[in-house]
N, C-alpha and C positions, 0 to 999 in steps of 0.2 A: 307436187306429190298429192295424190288423192287421199281422202279420209280412209278409204279401204286399205291403201298401202300403209298408212300410218298405224292403223289398228294391227296390221300384220306384223310390223316391226315391233310394236309394243308387246304383242303376244309372244314374239320370239324372245324378247328381253326377259319377260316374266318366266318363260319356260327355261331359259338359260340359267337364271338365278335359282330356280327350283332344282334343276339337275346338278348344278355346281355346289349346292348346299350339302350334297352327299359327298363326304370326304373319303379319300382312299382308305384310311385306316378303318372306316366303317364297313367296308366290303371286302378288303383283301384278306388272304389267308395269312395268319400270323405264325402258323406252323407249316413248314415246308421242307422238302427234300433238297439235299445238296450232294455234290460229289467232291472228292479231294483232287488237288492239282496233279497228283501222281497216279490217279486211277487210269486204267487202260480204256481206250476208246470202246473196245468190245464190251467191257463191263458197264461203261457209261450208257451205251445204247441199250443194253439189256435192262438197265435200271429205268431208263426213260420209257421203254416199251411196257415194262411191268406197271409203271405208274401212269401210263397214257399221257406222257408229257412231250411237248415239242421243244421246250427249253428247260434247262436246269442250271442253277447257279453253281459256280465252282468256288469252294471255300475250304481252307485248311481246318478251321475250327467250327464251321457251321454258322459263323456270324459275320466275319469280315468278308467283303466282296473281293474275289480274286479274278472274276471273269464269268462268262456265260457260254455254255455249250448249246448251240442251236441246231436242231435236226435239219432245218432248211439250209443252213450254211454247210453242214457236214456232207449232206447228200449230194451237193454240187461238186465236191472235190473227188477227183478220180484216184483210184488205187491207194486210198489211205490205209495204212497198216492198222490193224485192230489193236496193235500193241502201242500205238501212239499215245502219249500222255494227254490227259485232259488239259493241262496247262499249255500244251503246244497247239491245241486246236481251239482254245477258248477265245472269245472275242470280248471286247469292252462294250457293254450295253449302254444305251443312252441314259443320261442322268434323269431319273424320275424320283422325286422325294415324296414323303407323306403329304407335303403341302401343295403338290402339283394338283391342278384341277382335274376332275374326272374326264372332262371333255378333251383336255390336252393329253391325258394318259391314253384315252381311246385313240387319238390321232397317232400317238407313238406306236401303239399296237399295230395299226394299219400300215404306217410308213415302214416299219421294220419287218413286217410280215410275221410278228410274234404271236404265239398263243398264250404264253406266260411271260410276265415282265417283272423283274425284281424291283422292289421299292426300297431305295437306299438312302440312309441318312448318315452323313459324316463317315462314309465307308462301311457302315454296318447295314446288313440286310434286315429291314424291319418287317418285310412281308413279301408276298408274291401276288400280283394282280393278273387275272386271266380274262379272256374274252367272256367267259361265263359270268364273271362278276359284273361286267358291263351289261349283260343281258338282264341280270337281276335288277339293275337300275331302271331299265325300261319298264319292268313290271310294276315298279313303285311310283311311276309318274303317269297318271291317268291320261293326260293329253297325248302321250306317246303310246301308251298301252293300247289305246283304242283305235290307232291308225290301221287301216286295212293293208295287208301285205302287198297288194297290187301296187301301192304307191312307192314301194322300195324294192320290189323284186326285180330280177333280171329276166325280161320277157324273151330275149334272144339267147337261147341256151345252146351251148356246144354239147353234142351228145356222142355217145359211143353205141355200137351195136354188139350184140352178143358174140358174133363171129369175128369181130375185130381182134387183131393180135394184141397181146399185152404190150409188146414193144411199141406199137403204134399209139396206143392209149397213153402210155407214159410220155411219148414224144409230144403229143397234143397238149398234155397238162403242163409239161415243162415250157413249151413254146408260148402258151397263153398265160403262164404263171397262175394256174388254177390248181386246186387240189381234189376236185370232185367232178365226175362225169355221170349224168343220168344215162341209163342203158335202156334203149327202146328196141322193139321188134320191127319187123318189116312193115307193119301197119302204123308205125310211130306211136305205139302204145307203151307205156312205162312197164318195164319188166325187172328193173333192178337199179342199183347205183354202185359205182366203184370209186374208191378213193386212192389217192397217191400212195398213202401208207400201205394199203392192201397190195398194190402192184409192186411197190418198192421192196416187198419181202422177197421178190425174185432177184432183186438187185444186190441186197446185202447178205452175202454168204461167204464162207471161207472156201478157197480153192485148196486142193490137196496135192497139187503137183509141185512144180518148181516155185510157185508163188504162194506157198503155204503161209497163212497169216495175213494175207492181203485181202482187202474187200474189193470186189469187182465194181467198177464204176459204170460200165456201159454194156453189160452182158445180160441178155434176156433170152429165155427159151423161145425160139421162133414159133413153136407149135402150141403154145399156151394161149387160149382165147379168153377174152374178157368175161364171158359167161361163166367160166370156171372160177373166177376170182371175185365176181361181183356179189353184193349183198342182195339176195332175192327178197321180194315183197317188202320194199323199203317203206318207212313211215312217210305218209303223204298228207297234204292238207288241201282243202278246197278253196277256190276263190272266195273272198269275203272273210277269211280267217283274219283275226286281228294280230298285230305285232306282239301284243302281250301273250296271246295264246301260242303263237309260234315260238316265242322265247321260252315259255313254260314247257312245251314239248321237247325242245332242244335240251333244256337243262335236265328234265326228268329222264329222257332217253339217252342222254350223253351223246348226242349227234350234232353235226355241224351244218347239215344241209337238209332242207325240206323241199322236195318237188311239189309244185302246185299243179294239181291234176283235176280235170273235169271230164267225167265219163271216160276215164283211162287215158285221155289225151293230155300230154304235157303242155301246160300253159306258161310255165316259168319256174324259176327256183328262187328260194330265199335262203341265205346262209348267215352264219354268225357274223361274217364279215359285213354283210348288209346292215345288220342290226347295230354293230359297233360303229359303222359308218354314220348311221342316223344320229347317234349320240355325239360323235366327233363333229358333225356338221353344225352343232350349236356352239362350238368354240368361238370366242370372240377373236376376229382377225380382220385386218384392214384389207387384205386381198384374198381371193379365192384360194383354197388349198389346192396345190398342184404337185403331182408326183410323176416322175419319169423313171422307169426301171428297165433293166435288160440291156442297156447300152454297153457295148464292149469298149475297152480302153481307147482304141484308135478312133472311135466315133464320138467320144465325149466332147470334143471341140465343137461339135454341132449343137450341143445342148442350148447355148445362148440363142442361136437362131431358131431352134425348135420352140423355145419358150416365147420368143417374139411372135412367131406365127400363131401359137396357141393363145397368147394374150390378146392379140388383135381380133381373133375370131371370137373369143369369150366376150370381148367388149361389144361386139355386134349382138351376140346372144343375150347379153344383159339388158339390151333395149326391149327385149320381149319377155324374158323370164329371168329370175334371180338364179345365177349359177352358184352352187355351193362347193362342190369338190370335183376335181378332175384327175384321173389317173391314166397313165399310158404305159403299156409294156411293149418293148421292142424285141423282135426276134430276127436274127440275121442268118440268112442262108447263103453259104458260099457256093456260087455256081459260075460256070463259064470262066474257068481259070481264076484270075484274081478279082473278078467282078462279083459283087454280092447283091442279093435281093433282100429287101426289108419288109417284114410283116408287122404292122402296128395294130394293136388292139387297145381301143380307148373306152373309157367309162366316164360319163358325165352325169353328175347328180345335180338336179335343179330343184327349185321349189315345187315343180310339177311332177317330179318322178325321176326315174333312172333311164339312161339311154346307153346303148353299146354300139360300137361301130368298128369296122376293120378296113384297113387299106394296105395294099401291097404295091411296092414300086422299087425300081432299081436305085432311085435317089431318095435319101432319108428325108430331106426337107420337102421334096415333092410329095412323099407319102404322108408327111405331117399335114401339109396343105390340103391334100385330098381328104384325109380323115376329118379335119375340122370343117371342111366344106360339107361333108355328110351330116355332121352335127347341126350346122347352121340350117340346112334344108329341112332336117327333121323338126327342129324347133319351129320353123316357119310353118311347116305342114300341120303341126299340132295346134298352132295358133289359128290357122285357117279352119281347121276342123271344129274348134271351139266356137269361132264366129259363125260358122255355118249352122252349128247346133243351136245357137242362140236365135238366129234368124228363123229357123224352122219352128222353134218353140214359140216365138212371137206370132208367127203366121197361124199356128194352131190356136193360139189364144184369141186371135181376131177373126177366126173363121166361124 
């Protein structure tokens, strides 16, 4: 191990200690909204919309934890009656106590896809932690606050166009497990931004015929275009903006995504997810954090083999750069009778930044192998680019 590597490890340990010295009770909301177990789904969703919440605790007395209603979970269920009781749709959230470290809590927010997370002690709700609270942590740690957004942004951005149909934009977001799409014009210039919640307003409505009182799960107006639902003139930032400044803008404007734009051209995006991921990456763990989502029940027996392929690939990558976190979302398309095609979208966070890749195959394991091969090649390419840059720099110094 080189001295440079040792200094890097020591610095990370110091930073971890500084981050984890911030306790959950220091940042969480101690006053919070709840719904009762017998509240109707329609009323619960209205309450969540009013308060701009993605998750809300279920409690009979406002203190004891009876479950959690999550917008992300509800929206995936088809034809739910708006008269369904909160107790029937509530899920049991993961156990997070006031003594949980903030890096572990950040990881739970990412793993569960939550925006708000109840903090529970002996069955009683002590407070609610949000992604916004994690952003406030970033602003208080100078070593993280001053990091440029380019080091954590997603440079490969999936986009929508103004004339794309709402139904197609929703399908893209569901398939890729994302909530936001930048909208560009024919010259690839940023013109707006559209979120899943904006488009989902077309999805959640009552029908007035035989199915009165039901919420439609997969019905969208075919003639509604993205440009009519997008937010025009979105808040943008320039390359070189710091993580601290990005967090400050998100908190002040109550937004979750910032397109990074240079001369109207989209260079990437940074989201609250990216910033929470930065904090979670400092959690002490023996192995790299890995998450696979989107697998259907009949494909879950493949999980062990997928993890084996990913682990073998990550071990190769670790010889070049330190891998911190890996997430993979699987989308399955049923085609040609009983045969299915798989689309895999992966995200690898390393000490040198963020990489995204996509692979499509008829075979799930082959798709996983192809995807990890892409990450390996990109890591090697980046290493060779750095070496070439150093050679050029040395040559200039000796000329």
